[in-house]
N, C-alpha and C positions, 0 to 999 in steps of 0.2 A: 504494500500500500504506500502511495506517495506520502511524503512527510506532511504537507499542508492538509491533505485529506485525513490523515491519521490524527492530526491535532484537532481538526474540526469534530471528528468522531468522538475524541476524548472529551471535548467541551460539552457535546451533547449528552454523553454518558454521565458526566459529572453534574449535569443540571437536573437529572431525574431524582425523584425521591426514593425510588427502589434501588436496592443494592444490586449491582451487576458485576459478574466476573466471568472470565473465560478460561478454559483449560486446553492443553494440547492433548495428544493421543495417549500420553502417559499420566493424565490427570494432574499435571502440574499447572499452577495458575499462571496465566500469561497477561491478564489485565485485571484491574481491581478499581472500581470507581469510588468516588468520594462518599456516596451513601453507604457503600459496603464498609468503608473505614469507620463511619459513624456508628453503624449498627453493631459491628463486631468489636470495635475498639482497637482494631489492628491496622497499622499503617500499610499503605500500598507497597512500600519498599520491603516490608517484612513478609508480606503475603506472596508476592510474585516469586515464582521458582519453587514454591513449596507445594506439596500435595494438598488438594482441597480439603481432605479429611483432617489434616493437621491444623488447618486454620479454623474450620467450622465446628468440629467436634459435635456434629449433629446427632439427633436421636436415631437417624436411619443410616448413618455412614457405614456401620459394620455389615449389616445384613441386607438393607433395602435401599442402597444408594440410588437416588433418582438419576444423577448424572451418568452413572455406570449403566443403568437400565436404558437410557436414551442412546448412549454410545454403542451399546451392544445390539439393540433392537431397531434403532432408528425412530422409535416412537417418542414423541415429546410428552412431558409431564406438565399439566396445567393446574395451578392453584392448589398444590398439595400442602396441607398444614403440618408443620413439624416444629421441633425446638432446636435451636442452636445454643452453644455456650459461648458467651463473650469473654473478653480478656479478664474481666473480674470474676469469672466463674458463674455469672448469672445465666439462668435459662431464659432465652428470648423466644417467644412464639413468632414464627414467620410463616408466610405462604410462599412456596417456591414454584417456579416454572422452568423447564429445561428445553433445549433444542440443540440440534447439530450445527456445527460450523463447517462449511465446505469452501474449497478454493474455486477458482474460475473454471476448473475442469470437473467440478461436482464431486471431487474426492473429499472424504471426511478428514478434516485436520484437527478436530477438537469439538468442544461443546461450550455452550453458554448457559448460564443460570442466572435468573433474576430472583430476588427475594424481597418480600415486603414485610416490614416490621408491624406485627399485629399487637404490640403491647397495649396500645390505647384501646383497641377493640376488645382485648382480653379484660382490661380494667372495666370497660363499660359493661361487658358481659357479667363480670363479678358483681358490679353495682346493681344491675338489673336482677341478677339472681338473688342478691341480698334483699331486694324489695319483696321477693316472692318466697322468702324463707323466714322462719321463726324458730330460733335456736336450730335444732336439727330437722325441723319439719318444713317441707318444701311444698308450696301450693300457691296458685294464683286464682283458685276457685273462690267465688264470692262467699259461699257458706264457710269454707275453711278460713278465709280472712276474718269472717265474723267470729269464728271460734278463737282465732289468734287474739282478737281484742278482748274476748271474754276471759282468756287464760290469765292475762295480766291482772284483771280485777279479782278473779277467783283465787289466784295464788296468794294475794295479800292477806286473806282470811285463813282461819283454821277449819273452815267448813269441809265436811266430808264430800267427796266428789265421786260421781258415778260416770264412767266412760262406757258408752254403749256403741257397738259397731261390729261389723263382721270381722272374722279372723283376717289379719294382714292389713288392717286399715291404719295401724300406727298408734294403738292405744297405749303401749308402753312408752313411746316417744312423748305422748301427751303427759303421761304421769311424770316422766323425768323433767319435762318442761315446768309442770306445776311445782315440783320440788325445787328446781333450780331458781325459780322466781320468788319463792316464798321466804319468809323470815327464818325458816328451818333449813335453808340451803347449806349451812355449815354442818348440819347433822347428817345422820346416815339415811340413805334411801335403800330400803330392804324390799326385795321383790320375791313373791312366791306365787307359783301357778297352782291354784286350787284344783284344777281339773286333771293335773298330772300325777296326783298322789292318792292312794287309798285313804279312807276316812281316818283310820287309827294313826297312820303315819302323819297325815296332815295335822291332826290334833297335836301330836308331840312336836312337830315342826313349828307350829304356830305358838304354842304355849310353853314348850320345853318340858323337862321332867327332872325330878329329884332322884338322887341315888337310891336304887332299890325299887323304883316305880315299876320296873318289869325285869325280866331275866337278863337283859343285856345292858341295863342301866347301872354301870359300874361307877359312874360319877355324875354329878349334876350337869345338866346341859341347858343353857338358856335357849328360849324359843325366839322366833322372828319378832314377836311383839316386844320382847325385852331388848333385842338387838336394835330395834328401830326407835328406842326411847330417845326423845328429843328431835326426832326426824320424821320420816314418812314411811308408812307401810303400804306397799302396792299389792293388793289382792287381785290377781288376774283370774279370770273365769270364775267369778264368785258365784255364778248361777249353778255351779256343779257341786257345791258343798251340801252335806246331808242336813236334814232338819235338826238332828241332835247337836251338830256342830254350830248350826245357825244360832242356837240358844246361847252357847258360850261366847260366840262372836258378838251377839247383841249386848251382852254384859260389858264387853270391852268398849263398845261404842256408847253405851248408856251411862255407865258408872266409871269408866276409865280404870277398871280393875280386871285382873285375870288370876287364875290359879294354875301353876305347872302341874303336870301329871304326878300323882303321888304326894302332893303337898296338901297340908291342911290350912295353909296361910294364903291370904290374898295379897297381891302386889299391885301397887299403883303404876300406871303407865302414862307417859306424856307423848302420845303418838298421834299423828294425823293419818287418817285412812283415805286412800284413793283406791276405789274398786273398779273393776272392768268386767264386761261380759259381752259375749257374742250372741247371747240369747235375749229374748224379750222377758224381762223380769215381771212386767205387768201381767203377761200371759201365765208365767209360772205361779204368780200369786193367785190368779183366778183358778188355776188348776190345783191349788193347795200344795204345791211343791216348794214354795218359798214363803217364809214367814212375812206376813204383812207388816208387822212392827219393825222387823229388821229392814225391810225394803224402804220404809219411810225414814229410817235412820241413815241409810247410805245414799238415799236419793235426795239429799239436800240441794246439791247442784248437779244437774244432769247434762252432759255434753254428748250429743249423738254425732258420731263421725261418719261422713258419707262414704260409700264404697267407691272404688276407683271408676267403675262404669258410669257414675254420676258426676265425675270430675275429670273427664277425659282430656280436657285442656291441659291437665298437669302431666300427661304422659310424656310429651317431648322434654319438659323440664326434668322430670324424674329420670328418664332414660339418660339424659346428658349427665346428671348427677351420678348415676350408677356407673356410667362409663369412666368418669374421672376417678371414682372410688376404686374400681377394679384395676384401672391402670396403675394406681399407686400401689395396690397390693401385689400385683403380678409383674410390675416393671414394664408393662406393655405400653404402646403408643397408639392405641385405637383412637381415632379422631371423631368419628360420627357414625350415624346410621345412613345407609344408602336410601335414596328416594323411594325405593320399592318397599322398604321395611316398615316405615311409619304407617301406611294404610293398613297393613296387616295387624299392627299393634292397636290402631284406633278401632278396628272392626271387632277386636276380641273383647269379650265381656269381663274378663279377669275375675273369675270366682275366687281366686286366691289374693286378689287385690294387690297392694303395693309389694307385698312379699313375693308374689308370683312374678311381677314385673322385674324385681331385683334378681330373682333366680334366672329369668330369661336372659337378662343382660350379662349376668355372670357366666352363664353357659356360652353365650355368643362371644364374649371376650376370650374365653378359653380356646374355642375352636377357630376363631378368626386369625388368619396368618398375615393379614395386611392391616392397613389403617382404617378400613371402612367395613362395617358390619353389613352383610347382605342377607337376603332371605335364606340363602343356603346355610347360614350360620345360626339360624333360629332352631329351637327344639323341634323334634319330629312332629309333635301334635299340632304345632302352629303351621309348619310347612305343609303337612297333610291337609289341614283345613284350607290353606291357601290354594293348594292343588285342586281340591274338590270344587272350590268356588270357580277356579279357572276352567275346570272341565264343564261345569254347569253353564258358564258363560259361552264357552266354545260350542257347546251342543244346544244352546238356547232355543233358537227359533225352530230348528228342525225337530227337536224332541219336546216341544211344548214348554220349555223352561223359560227363564228370563234372560233377556239380552243384557250385555254389559251396561248399555245406556239406561235401561229400565232399573237395574239394580242400583246404579249410581244415583239416578234420579230419585228413587224412593228413599235412599239413605240420606241424601242432602235435604229432601223435603222434610223428613222426620226430624233431622237435626235442627233445621230452621224453626219448625213448629215448636219443638221443645224449648227453644231459646227465645220464644216470643218474636220470632222473625228478625232478631238482631243479627245482621250479617257479620259484624265484627266479632261478636262472641262465638258465633258458629264457626267462623274461619279459624279462630284460635283453638276451639275444641277439636277441629279436624286437623290442625297442624299445618294449615296452608295460609297464604296471604289473602286478605279480603278481596283484592282485585282478581285473584285466581278463582275464588268462590263466585264472584259476580259473572265472570266469563262462563263458568260451568252452568250457572242459572240461566244465562241467555242461550247457551248452546243446547241445553236440555229442555228449554222452554218450560221452566218451572214458574207457575203463576204465584206471585207473592204480593202481599199488600203494598201498594205504591206510596208508602210513607217513610222512606229512608230506612226500611227494615226494622222499625221500632214500634210497630203497632201491637195492640193486644190480641190475644188469641181469638176473641169473639169477632175480630175483623178479618180473620183468615179467609182466603179464597181457596176453593178446592183445587186439587192437582188435576190437570187436564191430561 
């Protein structure tokens, strides 16, 4: 390249905000622009002549080098998110793109890589995530946000709290939040699952026993009530305890006293009770399986946690959270879900709620060998469900089934109707942009109230 043209090229490269560098066929750096210096903290003179992995120390350098992939296959990489390590040892999130460099005879002579500093984007993401999280609970659902506000008020008192919700909805996280926000936060939080122990063992676990109380009681053992003194006792699955044990627990709540097994003395306790159940205690009271007086003692403040199928707008947030969590635990660098995965998750009803979603993401990160989780990385039961739906769609018209458009149309219509025709809320719930939703409404000819998508249900127009 002629010298004046080379100088002009360097001026152009130095004026861009993206870091740019080139390598020869041995992966040694041949050029390094000003933004590359700024992002990495490494001077141009120090970078040129060194192997690119010595300069960048990126998360993919050892096993999944993008530049090497492009040099060996000829396929460019576009906007791949990775981390590099700068001169101070800080991890910098960047988005990289690669391409081949060829001479005038179209022979490959090296490669070029651009990288964009995503630190500001990452900070904004963290800030946005912070707005949708409360201690360790993550949600942007309106009902969950209302519960977050109640938690702060409830935690200030010593009132007994009942958490009601299906298994996997996060009842223990709520209990820990209540304890952490309360004046008892410096005291112990003791957890016991009432449904996992037989009645006799549960009684000794709760109230403890004195030496000689039974054949294996060789010394005194304090129970969970004693261990939680000055703090909080979380009774999970309280609906599973027997009527006899309900009587003893009622005394703890009513008189703040208990008796260890084998003891003739009563002991005072200073403990706050937070109880949780995945059953309807109202119904158990009606059936005579749960004492009414105990129910009213624990039902001072009742918080009902919605299942994940009623807060599907949280699925993208939770999936991203779990990806980051399992990246930390496994040392992987999974970046995101592929566009095909989110519709599969959004269409699933999640009988196991958040715990099920967490297990799905954990499985996917284990089997995923690259940076993007695809449908092929999902558990078998989700993939099989997706395959069946695809088969139904493919065979739709000929076999009397539903077409893809009619399935999508019905799904969108039901989602809009359940959200009072609010397109913004519906789009968030579906994990798509409101503009994308609007295009689908127009393409599928879905009739909606013509009032900016915010009319009431009684104004709905039928689906044509």
